[in-house]
C-alpha positions in Angstrom: 7.5 -12.4 -10.2 5.8 -9.3 -12.2 3.3 -8.8 -9.5 6.2 -8.6 -6.8 8.2 -6.1 -9.2 4.9 -4.2 -9.8 4.1 -4.1 -5.8 7.5 -2.9 -5.3 7.3 0.1 -7.6 3.7 0.7 -6.2 5.6 0.9 -2.8 8.1 3.9 -4.0 4.9 6.2 -3.9 5.7 6.5 0.0 8.8 8.0 0.9 11.1 6.6 -2.0 14.1 8.5 -0.7 14.1 6.3 2.2 13.8 3.0 0.4 16.7 1.3 -1.4 20.2 2.7 -1.8 21.9 5.6 -3.7 24.1 4.5 -6.7 27.3 6.1 -7.5 29.5 6.2 -10.9 27.7 6.7 -14.1 24.4 6.3 -12.0 24.9 9.0 -9.7 21.8 10.4 -8.6 19.5 7.0 -9.0 18.8 4.8 -6.3 18.4 0.8 -6.8 15.7 -1.2 -4.7 15.4 -5.2 -4.5 12.3 -6.7 -5.9 11.1 -10.5 -6.0 14.1 -11.5 -3.4 17.6 -11.1 -4.3 17.8 -11.4 -8.4 15.7 -8.6 -9.4 16.6 -4.7 -8.9 14.6 -1.6 -9.8 16.9 1.5 -10.5 14.8 4.8 -10.4 15.2 8.5 -9.4 13.5 10.9 -7.4 12.7 14.4 -8.4 12.1 16.3 -5.0 10.6 19.5 -6.8 7.6 17.9 -8.5 7.4 14.8 -6.3 7.9 12.4 -9.0 9.6 9.0 -9.0 10.7 7.6 -12.6 11.4 4.0 -12.8 14.0 4.0 -15.2 15.0 0.1 -15.3 13.8 -3.0 -13.9 15.6 -6.4 -14.3 17.8 -9.1 -13.2 20.9 -8.7 -11.1 23.7 -10.7 -12.7 27.1 -9.4 -12.0 29.7 -9.5 -14.7 26.9 -10.1 -17.4 26.0 -7.7 -20.1 22.4 -8.4 -19.3 23.0 -7.3 -15.6 20.2 -4.3 -14.9 23.1 -1.7 -13.6 25.3 -2.5 -16.9 22.0 -1.9 -19.0 21.2 1.2 -17.0 24.9 2.4 -17.3 24.9 1.9 -21.1 21.3 3.8 -21.3 23.0 6.8 -19.3 26.2 6.9 -21.4 23.8 7.0 -24.4 21.8 9.9 -23.0 18.8 7.7 -23.0 18.2 8.0 -19.2 
């Protein structure tokens, strides 16, 4: 699974704005792409001015769970850590 996640992250080097989907709410400005099937997500932000893709979170999608990657990313944003 780690290799699949790493491969997906590596693929973001080419046209990251065309991959994944834009997120809203607290995660406005970030994008999400699936990795390793349906369960894992990689949350990232594209900075156009310096052509940098910053992966900020990767984990399992567990809707309704505190361990859900989107819930974790939202908590990090609220704490100012992202």
